N, C-alpha and C positions, 0 to 999 in steps of 0.2 A: 472774851472775844477779841481776837487780834484785829489790828488795823487792816491787814490784808483781807481778812474775812469780810469785814464791813465794806471794803472797796469792791470786792468780788460780787457781793450781793446787792449793790446799789444800782442806780440807773447808769452810773458811769461805767463805760466799757473801754478798757485800754485799747488804743489803736496800734500801739507799737509792740506790745508783747503778746504773743499767742497764749492761749489758756494753758497749753502744755508747759510753757516756760514758767508761768505763774505758779503752777502746781509744783514744779521743781524747786523754785526759790522760796516758796511759802514757809517750809520749816526753818530755813536760815533766817528769814525775815522775822518770823515769830520769836526765834531765839534771841535775836538782837533787840527785840522789844521787851524782853523779860525784865521785870523790875530788879531782880537780883543782879543782872549784868549791868544795868544802868547805875545801880548803887555803887558797884565796884569802879565803874568809869568815873563817877563823881569823886571818889576817894583816890583816884589815880592808881588803883591796884591791878591794872590790866597789862602792865608791861611784861613782855615775854622775858624769861630768864636769859635766853641767848641774846636778846636785844640789849639787856642791861650789861652783859659781859662784853659785847662788842663795843658798847659805848665807852666802857672803861679802857678797852684796848685803843680805840681811835683817839681818845684824849691824850694818851701817851705817845702814840705813833700815828700821826695823821696819814690818811690814805694817799694824799697827793705827794708825799715825800717818800723817796726810796729808802728801804731799810733791808739789811741783810737778813738771811734766814735766822741767824743767831739772835739778832736784835728782836725780830718778830717773835721768836720762841720765848725770849726773856720777857717781852711785853705781855705775852699771853700768860706766862706764869705769874707775873706781878698782878695782872687783872684778876686771875683766879684767886690769888692770895687775898686781894682786897675784897673781892665778893664774898669769900668764905670767912675771913677773919676781921673784916672792917679795915678802916684806915690805919689802925695801929699794928696791923699784921706784919708789915715790913720792918717796923722798929723792933718787934719781938724777934724776928728772924735774925736781924743784924746783931742784936744784943746777944743772942745765943751763940753767934760765931765770934763774939768778942769785939765787934765793931761798935764805935760810938754812933748811935742812931742819929744824933743831932748833926754830926759832921757829915754822915752819909746822906741825910736828907738835904743838907745844904748843897752837897755835890750834885745830887739828882736835880735840884732846882736850877743850878748853874748850867748843867748839861741841857736841860729842857729849854732854858732861855736861849742858849747858844743855837740850839736846833731851830727854835722858832724864828730866830733872826735870819737864818739862811733861806 
C-alpha cells in the first residue's frame, strides 16, 4: 500500500490539490517510493549518464569562461574518453602517438592552472 493511497483514504482531505491531480501524480509518487529506487539512491547509483558527462566537461571548461568551438570540441572528446576509458585513457592515446604521457599531463595541468588564474 502506497503512502498516497493511505492519505487518500484517511480523514485528511487535501485542500490544495484536486482529486484529478492526485490521480495523475499517484503513479509517479508510487514509483518514487519503491524500495528498489530508494536502494539505488542510497548507493548513489542514480546519476544520469549525460549528467556525468557534462560534469566531466565543465570541470575542464567552466561555463563562466569563454572557449572557442575547437576547445569545446576537444573538451567534449576528452570527457568522452575519460568516461569510456577511465582516467588513464588520455595517457594511452598520447602513448600511442609517441608522446610522453607524463610531460603531456604536466602541460595540461599548467594550462588548467593558468586558465583558472584568469
